[in-house]
C-alpha positions in Angstrom: -118.5 -23.6 106.8 -121.7 -22.6 108.8 -124.3 -20.3 106.3 -124.9 -17.0 107.0 -127.3 -16.5 110.3 -127.4 -12.8 110.9 -129.4 -10.6 108.6 -130.6 -7.0 109.3 -133.9 -8.9 111.2 -132.5 -11.0 113.3 -131.2 -9.8 116.4 -127.2 -9.8 117.1 -126.3 -12.6 119.8 -123.7 -11.2 122.3 -122.2 -13.3 125.3 -120.7 -10.5 127.8 -117.9 -12.4 130.1 -116.6 -10.8 133.0 -115.7 -11.7 136.5 -117.4 -7.9 137.7 -121.0 -8.7 138.4 -121.8 -4.7 138.4 -119.5 -4.2 135.3 -121.1 -7.5 133.7 -124.8 -6.7 134.4 -124.3 -3.0 133.2 -123.1 -4.4 129.6 -125.6 -6.8 129.4 -128.6 -4.5 130.2 -127.1 -1.8 127.5 -126.7 -4.5 124.6 -130.3 -5.8 125.7 -131.8 -2.2 125.4 -130.3 -2.1 121.7 -132.2 -5.3 120.8 -129.4 -7.6 121.4 -129.8 -11.3 122.2 -127.2 -11.1 125.3 -126.3 -14.0 127.8 -123.4 -13.8 130.4 -121.0 -15.4 132.1 -119.1 -14.7 135.4 -115.7 -16.4 134.1 -114.3 -18.0 131.1 -115.5 -21.8 132.3 -117.7 -23.1 130.0 -117.2 -20.3 127.3 -116.6 -22.4 124.2 -119.4 -24.7 124.8 -121.5 -21.6 125.1 -120.6 -19.9 122.4 -121.0 -23.0 120.1 -124.4 -23.7 121.5 -125.8 -20.5 121.1 -124.1 -19.3 117.8 -123.0 -16.1 119.3 -122.2 -13.6 117.1 -119.9 -11.2 119.3 -118.0 -12.2 122.4 -117.5 -9.2 124.9 -114.5 -10.1 126.9 -113.0 -8.3 130.2 -109.5 -8.2 130.0 -108.3 -8.4 133.3 -110.2 -11.6 134.5 -108.2 -13.7 137.3 -108.6 -17.2 135.7 -107.8 -16.1 132.3 -107.0 -12.8 130.7 -109.5 -11.9 128.1 -106.5 -11.3 125.8 -105.5 -15.0 126.0 -109.0 -16.1 126.0 -109.5 -14.3 122.7 -106.3 -15.9 121.2 -107.7 -19.2 122.0 -111.3 -18.9 120.4 -109.2 -17.8 117.4 -107.3 -20.7 117.1 -111.0 -22.9 117.1 -112.1 -23.0 113.4 -115.7 -23.1 114.4 -114.8 -20.0 116.1 -112.8 -17.9 113.5 -115.9 -16.2 112.2 -116.7 -14.6 116.0 -116.6 -11.0 116.4 -114.4 -10.0 119.6 -114.5 -7.0 121.8 -112.2 -6.4 124.5 -113.0 -4.3 127.4 -110.9 -3.4 130.2 -109.9 -0.7 132.9 -106.3 -0.3 131.8 -105.2 2.8 130.5 -105.5 3.9 126.9 -101.8 3.4 126.2 -101.9 -0.1 127.2 -105.7 -0.5 125.2 -103.3 -0.3 121.9 -100.9 -2.7 122.6 -103.8 -4.8 123.9 -105.0 -4.5 120.4 -102.3 -5.4 118.5 -101.8 -8.3 120.4 -105.6 -10.0 119.7 -107.9 -9.8 116.4 -110.4 -7.8 118.4 -112.7 -5.5 116.3 -112.3 -3.0 119.1 -110.7 -2.3 122.8 -112.8 -0.4 125.3 -112.2 1.3 128.2 -114.9 0.5 130.9 -115.4 4.3 131.4 -116.4 4.3 127.9 -118.8 1.2 128.0 -122.3 3.8 127.5 -121.0 5.3 124.8 -118.5 2.8 122.8 -120.1 -0.7 123.2 -123.3 -0.8 121.1 -121.5 0.5 118.2 -118.5 -1.7 118.6 -120.7 -4.9 118.6 -123.0 -3.5 115.7 -119.5 -3.3 114.1 -118.2 -6.4 114.9 -121.4 -8.3 113.9 -121.3 -6.9 110.4 -117.6 -7.9 110.5 -118.5 -12.1 111.5 -121.2 -11.7 109.1 -118.8 -11.0 106.3 -116.5 -14.0 107.6 -119.3 -16.3 107.5 -120.2 -15.4 104.1 
């Protein structure tokens, strides 16, 4: 098992995957302003490699991507033994009732409406990173 890397002195490493350039850049800027190390991808292609190479703590996934839905990608990532510690945050433009259903199907720390990103994303990433650290310990 990988020894814990995350401490209170180290920035949280976050990967944002969203096909919407405006939403992706907004999330990257928000998380970077909160002191996190942030990288991004416009599609799920190459996600596993990037997650492993950059030792990502939390991935933020758009649910509605054309090539592969974020909830499906989250399930695939959870099946990889090297990524089971990964914190997962899903973001979506879906209605609140649909969010609860998605959250129940995927082992994600949070599902956030895109309309609430500014108020909820940083806190959700921080909580997911703490959960990731506990899984690594």
